[in-house]
OpenMM code with the backbone's topology and positions (N, CA, C; nanometers):
from openmm import Vec3, app, unit

residues = "UNK UNK UNK UNK UNK UNK UNK UNK UNK UNK UNK UNK UNK UNK UNK UNK UNK UNK UNK UNK UNK UNK UNK UNK UNK UNK UNK UNK UNK UNK UNK UNK UNK UNK UNK UNK UNK UNK UNK UNK UNK UNK UNK UNK UNK UNK UNK UNK UNK UNK UNK UNK UNK UNK UNK UNK UNK UNK UNK UNK UNK UNK UNK UNK UNK UNK UNK UNK UNK UNK UNK UNK UNK UNK UNK UNK UNK UNK UNK UNK UNK UNK UNK UNK UNK UNK UNK UNK UNK UNK UNK UNK UNK UNK UNK UNK UNK UNK UNK UNK UNK UNK UNK UNK UNK UNK".split()
positions = [
    Vec3(10.9331, 9.2723, 15.3131),
    Vec3(10.7954, 9.3235, 15.2496),
    Vec3(10.8020, 9.2553, 15.1077),
    Vec3(10.6310, 9.2271, 15.0964),
    Vec3(10.6663, 9.1949, 14.9632),
    Vec3(10.6501, 9.2685, 14.8546),
    Vec3(10.7048, 9.2052, 14.7519),
    Vec3(10.7083, 9.2920, 14.6304),
    Vec3(10.5583, 9.3500, 14.5769),
    Vec3(10.5105, 9.4412, 14.5034),
    Vec3(10.4337, 9.4615, 14.4623),
    Vec3(10.4333, 9.3994, 14.3159),
    Vec3(10.3005, 9.3421, 14.2607),
    Vec3(10.3293, 9.2487, 14.1130),
    Vec3(10.2533, 9.3685, 14.0065),
    Vec3(10.3411, 9.3533, 13.9201),
    Vec3(10.3032, 9.4443, 13.8054),
    Vec3(10.2684, 9.3395, 13.7058),
    Vec3(10.1340, 9.3502, 13.6559),
    Vec3(10.0925, 9.2393, 13.5673),
    Vec3(10.0978, 9.3122, 13.4285),
    Vec3(10.1720, 9.2523, 13.3435),
    Vec3(10.2366, 9.2873, 13.2152),
    Vec3(10.2588, 9.2000, 13.1100),
    Vec3(10.2493, 9.2495, 13.0031),
    Vec3(10.2582, 9.1453, 12.8892),
    Vec3(10.3751, 9.2440, 12.7694),
    Vec3(10.4991, 9.1870, 12.7112),
    Vec3(10.5343, 9.2584, 12.6007),
    Vec3(10.4499, 9.3280, 12.5029),
    Vec3(10.3408, 9.2691, 12.4701),
    Vec3(10.2582, 9.2766, 12.3877),
    Vec3(10.1647, 9.4083, 12.3889),
    Vec3(10.1658, 9.4240, 12.5452),
    Vec3(10.0961, 9.5909, 12.5531),
    Vec3(10.1555, 9.6919, 12.5405),
    Vec3(10.3067, 9.6974, 12.5032),
    Vec3(10.3701, 9.8031, 12.4799),
    Vec3(10.3823, 9.8364, 12.3358),
    Vec3(10.3095, 9.7350, 12.1989),
    Vec3(10.2966, 9.7517, 12.0857),
    Vec3(10.2000, 9.8556, 12.0703),
    Vec3(10.2209, 9.9088, 11.9315),
    Vec3(10.1183, 10.0306, 11.9034),
    Vec3(10.0161, 9.9597, 11.8492),
    Vec3(9.9190, 9.9640, 11.9139),
    Vec3(9.8113, 9.8464, 11.8563),
    Vec3(9.6813, 9.9512, 11.7632),
    Vec3(9.6944, 10.0641, 11.8027),
    Vec3(9.6032, 10.1459, 11.7028),
    Vec3(9.6538, 10.2818, 11.6890),
    Vec3(9.5615, 10.3630, 11.6460),
    Vec3(9.6163, 10.5245, 11.6022),
    Vec3(9.5685, 10.6217, 11.7088),
    Vec3(9.5402, 10.5688, 11.7998),
    Vec3(9.5120, 10.6679, 11.9051),
    Vec3(9.6233, 10.7073, 12.0002),
    Vec3(9.5984, 10.7857, 12.0970),
    Vec3(9.7017, 10.8235, 12.2001),
    Vec3(9.7073, 10.7018, 12.3144),
    Vec3(9.6146, 10.6238, 12.3595),
    Vec3(9.6087, 10.4956, 12.4047),
    Vec3(9.6843, 10.4035, 12.3479),
    Vec3(9.7207, 10.3996, 12.2433),
    Vec3(9.8031, 10.2851, 12.1681),
    Vec3(9.9193, 10.3263, 12.0958),
    Vec3(9.9887, 10.4587, 12.1373),
    Vec3(10.0811, 10.5182, 12.0837),
    Vec3(10.2127, 10.4373, 12.1093),
    Vec3(10.2923, 10.4506, 12.0136),
    Vec3(10.4466, 10.3820, 12.0262),
    Vec3(10.5061, 10.4811, 12.1309),
    Vec3(10.5536, 10.3835, 12.2458),
    Vec3(10.6709, 10.4527, 12.3409),
    Vec3(10.5678, 10.4709, 12.4693),
    Vec3(10.4244, 10.4501, 12.4626),
    Vec3(10.3682, 10.5164, 12.5848),
    Vec3(10.4272, 10.4466, 12.7317),
    Vec3(10.4573, 10.3338, 12.7208),
    Vec3(10.5052, 10.2302, 12.8160),
    Vec3(10.6361, 10.2481, 12.8764),
    Vec3(10.7095, 10.2585, 12.7834),
    Vec3(10.8907, 10.2283, 12.7754),
    Vec3(10.9326, 10.2942, 12.8916),
    Vec3(10.9227, 10.4132, 12.9145),
    Vec3(10.9539, 10.4852, 13.0460),
    Vec3(10.9115, 10.4267, 13.1828),
    Vec3(10.7702, 10.3874, 13.1868),
    Vec3(10.7325, 10.3113, 13.3125),
    Vec3(10.7893, 10.2051, 13.3383),
    Vec3(10.7837, 10.1243, 13.2208),
    Vec3(10.8404, 9.9778, 13.2077),
    Vec3(10.9680, 9.9869, 13.2581),
    Vec3(11.0511, 10.0524, 13.2241),
    Vec3(11.2015, 10.0605, 13.2250),
    Vec3(11.2394, 10.1092, 13.3868),
    Vec3(11.1560, 10.2080, 13.4097),
    Vec3(11.2000, 10.2424, 13.5845),
    Vec3(11.1528, 10.1579, 13.6509),
    Vec3(11.0116, 10.1142, 13.6448),
    Vec3(10.9524, 10.0290, 13.7455),
    Vec3(11.0197, 9.8931, 13.7487),
    Vec3(11.0697, 9.8171, 13.6541),
    Vec3(11.1658, 9.7091, 13.6452),
    Vec3(11.3101, 9.7060, 13.7259),
    Vec3(11.3358, 9.8504, 13.7383),
    Vec3(11.4920, 9.8316, 13.8106),
    Vec3(11.4610, 9.8568, 13.9500),
    Vec3(11.3215, 9.8864, 13.9778),
    Vec3(11.2870, 9.9197, 14.1291),
    Vec3(11.2793, 9.7770, 14.2258),
    Vec3(11.3535, 9.7780, 14.3357),
    Vec3(11.3473, 9.6357, 14.4048),
    Vec3(11.2115, 9.6235, 14.4786),
    Vec3(11.1510, 9.7017, 14.5046),
    Vec3(10.9830, 9.6617, 14.5489),
    Vec3(10.8732, 9.6118, 14.4374),
    Vec3(10.9095, 9.6275, 14.3208),
    Vec3(10.8191, 9.6067, 14.2185),
    Vec3(10.8770, 9.4623, 14.1438),
    Vec3(10.7567, 9.3682, 14.1043),
    Vec3(10.8158, 9.2545, 14.0189),
    Vec3(10.7152, 9.2430, 13.9053),
    Vec3(10.7396, 9.2386, 13.7977),
    Vec3(10.6623, 9.2058, 13.6577),
    Vec3(10.6167, 9.0460, 13.6496),
    Vec3(10.5233, 9.0165, 13.6542),
    Vec3(10.4477, 8.9072, 13.5962),
    Vec3(10.3788, 8.9054, 13.4817),
    Vec3(10.3840, 8.8146, 13.3925),
    Vec3(10.3502, 8.8103, 13.2778),
    Vec3(10.2071, 8.8174, 13.2767),
    Vec3(10.1201, 8.8857, 13.1953),
    Vec3(9.9749, 8.8516, 13.1659),
    Vec3(9.9307, 8.7468, 13.0796),
    Vec3(9.8417, 8.6796, 13.1034),
    Vec3(9.7659, 8.5816, 13.0413),
    Vec3(9.6402, 8.6301, 12.9735),
    Vec3(9.6041, 8.5884, 12.8317),
    Vec3(9.4902, 8.6412, 12.7904),
    Vec3(9.3716, 8.6012, 12.8672),
    Vec3(9.2909, 8.6830, 12.8576),
    Vec3(9.1296, 8.6372, 12.9218),
    Vec3(9.0780, 8.5687, 12.8317),
    Vec3(9.0032, 8.4344, 12.8914),
    Vec3(8.9209, 8.3601, 12.8002),
    Vec3(8.7994, 8.4366, 12.7609),
    Vec3(8.7415, 8.3752, 12.6397),
    Vec3(8.6426, 8.4232, 12.5950),
    Vec3(8.4920, 8.4350, 12.7089),
    Vec3(8.5079, 8.2966, 12.8001),
    Vec3(8.4036, 8.3138, 12.8650),
    Vec3(8.4247, 8.4570, 12.9891),
    Vec3(8.5266, 8.4371, 13.0266),
    Vec3(8.5629, 8.5794, 13.1172),
    Vec3(8.5201, 8.6956, 13.0793),
    Vec3(8.5380, 8.7085, 12.9448),
    Vec3(8.5162, 8.8322, 12.8700),
    Vec3(8.3534, 8.8550, 12.8626),
    Vec3(8.3187, 8.7731, 12.8206),
    Vec3(8.1509, 8.7575, 12.8306),
    Vec3(8.1028, 8.7760, 12.9691),
    Vec3(8.1650, 8.7677, 13.0600),
    Vec3(8.0930, 8.7902, 13.2125),
    Vec3(8.0749, 8.9800, 13.1902),
    Vec3(8.1588, 9.0414, 13.1118),
    Vec3(8.1728, 9.1680, 13.1204),
    Vec3(8.1289, 9.2673, 12.9896),
    Vec3(8.1210, 9.1724, 12.8886),
    Vec3(8.0993, 9.2659, 12.7895),
    Vec3(8.0031, 9.1925, 12.6835),
    Vec3(7.9017, 9.2651, 12.5944),
    Vec3(7.8228, 9.2011, 12.5283),
    Vec3(7.9115, 9.1790, 12.4064),
    Vec3(7.8240, 9.0587, 12.3481),
    Vec3(7.9003, 8.9797, 12.2212),
    Vec3(7.8912, 9.0854, 12.1064),
    Vec3(7.8010, 9.2019, 12.1075),
    Vec3(7.8352, 9.2865, 12.0265),
    Vec3(7.9737, 9.3667, 12.0093),
    Vec3(7.9782, 9.4158, 12.1532),
    Vec3(8.1332, 9.4734, 12.1901),
    Vec3(8.2453, 9.3754, 12.1228),
    Vec3(8.2431, 9.2766, 12.1822),
    Vec3(8.3408, 9.1747, 12.1571),
    Vec3(8.3470, 9.1701, 12.0108),
    Vec3(8.2779, 9.1740, 11.9344),
    Vec3(8.2885, 9.1392, 11.8030),
    Vec3(8.3525, 9.2720, 11.6976),
    Vec3(8.2944, 9.3779, 11.7642),
    Vec3(8.3739, 9.5100, 11.7099),
    Vec3(8.5092, 9.5376, 11.7433),
    Vec3(8.5333, 9.4839, 11.8653),
    Vec3(8.6818, 9.5010, 11.9015),
    Vec3(8.7830, 9.3926, 11.8389),
    Vec3(8.7163, 9.2913, 11.7715),
    Vec3(8.7948, 9.1700, 11.7018),
    Vec3(8.8008, 9.2124, 11.5339),
    Vec3(8.6911, 9.2812, 11.4971),
    Vec3(8.7153, 9.3507, 11.3627),
    Vec3(8.7807, 9.4914, 11.3425),
    Vec3(8.8473, 9.5396, 11.4664),
    Vec3(8.8596, 9.6730, 11.4651),
    Vec3(8.9562, 9.7131, 11.3230),
    Vec3(8.9078, 9.7916, 11.2493),
    Vec3(9.0032, 9.8148, 11.1430),
    Vec3(9.1036, 9.9282, 11.1593),
    Vec3(9.1332, 9.9870, 11.2582),
    Vec3(9.2018, 10.0743, 11.2971),
    Vec3(9.3373, 10.0205, 11.3557),
    Vec3(9.3273, 9.8826, 11.3845),
    Vec3(9.4325, 9.8167, 11.3888),
    Vec3(9.5493, 9.8114, 11.3443),
    Vec3(9.6895, 9.8508, 11.4197),
    Vec3(9.7930, 9.8627, 11.3223),
    Vec3(9.8711, 9.7426, 11.2819),
    Vec3(9.8113, 9.6163, 11.3320),
    Vec3(9.8209, 9.5114, 11.2562),
    Vec3(9.6706, 9.4061, 11.2732),
    Vec3(9.6532, 9.3356, 11.2159),
    Vec3(9.5261, 9.2390, 11.2028),
    Vec3(9.5402, 9.1745, 11.3703),
    Vec3(9.4179, 9.2028, 11.4064),
    Vec3(9.3764, 9.1162, 11.5380),
    Vec3(9.4997, 9.1384, 11.6537),
    Vec3(9.5606, 9.2882, 11.6308),
    Vec3(9.6333, 9.3249, 11.7597),
    Vec3(9.5497, 9.3775, 11.8711),
    Vec3(9.4709, 9.4480, 11.8303),
    Vec3(9.3630, 9.5142, 11.9305),
    Vec3(9.3058, 9.4283, 12.0243),
    Vec3(9.2685, 9.3186, 11.9367),
    Vec3(9.1919, 9.1929, 12.0326),
    Vec3(9.2807, 9.1495, 12.1120),
    Vec3(9.4104, 9.0867, 12.0567),
    Vec3(9.5003, 9.0359, 12.1683),
    Vec3(9.4896, 9.1415, 12.2929),
    Vec3(9.5624, 9.2453, 12.2651),
    Vec3(9.6012, 9.3346, 12.3707),
    Vec3(9.4811, 9.3364, 12.4577),
    Vec3(9.3925, 9.3808, 12.4463),
    Vec3(9.2607, 9.3649, 12.5043),
    Vec3(9.2317, 9.2514, 12.5877),
    Vec3(9.2409, 9.1213, 12.5218),
    Vec3(9.2422, 9.0117, 12.6321),
    Vec3(9.3150, 9.0164, 12.7367),
    Vec3(9.4556, 9.0888, 12.7108),
    Vec3(9.5525, 9.0748, 12.7995),
    Vec3(9.4979, 9.1965, 12.9177),
    Vec3(9.4625, 9.3109, 12.8683),
    Vec3(9.3934, 9.4071, 12.9925),
    Vec3(9.2694, 9.3381, 13.0532),
    Vec3(9.1999, 9.2605, 12.9880),
    Vec3(9.0731, 9.2091, 13.0617),
    Vec3(9.1166, 9.1355, 13.1685),
    Vec3(9.2332, 9.0523, 13.1632),
    Vec3(9.2441, 8.9539, 13.2675),
    Vec3(9.2727, 9.0285, 13.3799),
    Vec3(9.3231, 9.1674, 13.3301),
    Vec3(9.3570, 9.2601, 13.5055),
    Vec3(9.2045, 9.3002, 13.5480),
    Vec3(9.1113, 9.3017, 13.4823),
    Vec3(8.9639, 9.2974, 13.5134),
    Vec3(8.9082, 9.1806, 13.6042),
    Vec3(8.9218, 9.0929, 13.5326),
    Vec3(8.8694, 8.9666, 13.6024),
    Vec3(8.9448, 8.9404, 13.7295),
    Vec3(9.0784, 8.9764, 13.7764),
    Vec3(9.1307, 8.9437, 13.8790),
    Vec3(9.0976, 9.0492, 13.9711),
    Vec3(9.0749, 9.1493, 13.9465),
    Vec3(9.0339, 9.2774, 14.0531),
    Vec3(8.8852, 9.2469, 14.0882),
    Vec3(8.7898, 9.2357, 13.9585),
    Vec3(8.6233, 9.2204, 13.9869),
    Vec3(8.5936, 9.1084, 14.0580),
    Vec3(8.7036, 8.9808, 14.0551),
    Vec3(8.6349, 8.8643, 14.1206),
    Vec3(8.7453, 8.8414, 14.1978),
    Vec3(8.7955, 8.9291, 14.2973),
    Vec3(8.9065, 8.8789, 14.3977),
    Vec3(8.8786, 8.7876, 14.4434),
    Vec3(8.7684, 8.8213, 14.5282),
    Vec3(8.7309, 8.7213, 14.6644),
    Vec3(8.6937, 8.5866, 14.6032),
    Vec3(8.6103, 8.5803, 14.4655),
    Vec3(8.5508, 8.4556, 14.4187),
    Vec3(8.6807, 8.3563, 14.3598),
    Vec3(8.7879, 8.3997, 14.2981),
    Vec3(8.8929, 8.3671, 14.2683),
    Vec3(9.0535, 8.3475, 14.3518),
    Vec3(9.0165, 8.4105, 14.4529),
    Vec3(9.1419, 8.4478, 14.5689),
    Vec3(9.2243, 8.3270, 14.5110),
    Vec3(9.2353, 8.2065, 14.5498),
    Vec3(9.3364, 8.0797, 14.4982),
    Vec3(9.3848, 8.1089, 14.3753),
    Vec3(9.2946, 8.1341, 14.2753),
    Vec3(9.3380, 8.1390, 14.1590),
    Vec3(9.4439, 8.2148, 14.1304),
    Vec3(9.3946, 8.3454, 14.1764),
    Vec3(9.4752, 8.4864, 14.1369),
    Vec3(9.6078, 8.4552, 14.1894),
    Vec3(9.6132, 8.3799, 14.3349),
    Vec3(9.7590, 8.3758, 14.4018),
    Vec3(9.8271, 8.2940, 14.3199),
    Vec3(9.7690, 8.1910, 14.2525),
    Vec3(9.8390, 8.0805, 14.1479),
    Vec3(9.8955, 8.1894, 14.0467),
    Vec3(9.7958, 8.2491, 14.0050),
    Vec3(9.8477, 8.3202, 13.8719),
    Vec3(9.9543, 8.4499, 13.9122),
    Vec3(9.9604, 8.5139, 14.0172),
    Vec3(10.0499, 8.6191, 14.0284),
    Vec3(10.1752, 8.5486, 14.1289),
    Vec3(10.1523, 8.4599, 14.1678),
    Vec3(10.2790, 8.3889, 14.2579),
    Vec3(10.2516, 8.4088, 14.3963),
] * unit.nanometer
topology = app.Topology()
chain = topology.addChain("A")
for resn in residues:
    res = topology.addResidue(resn, chain)
    for name in ("N", "CA", "C"):
        topology.addAtom(name, app.Element.getBySymbol(name[0]), res)
């Protein structure tokens, strides 16, 4: 049986803002448990390109995320958002980018 791929990047575990979504420790237990399970495989996420992000978001929204003043570190929210956006690109364009997705996730 093929393993389920979990697209993840260590930066996703960082506390990137002061909301519950960006809270410290929110992913640690899940990552620990799933990484030990033989049916799951972690693959490293890559940042979405500006072109990919522009397909789903207005330029004003992208700029607000880039300028976010609640980030715990400068530009961290944007970096994490580009990693999460890659997951949307994979899901939303599965038929269109099937061969690219297979290369990306192995």
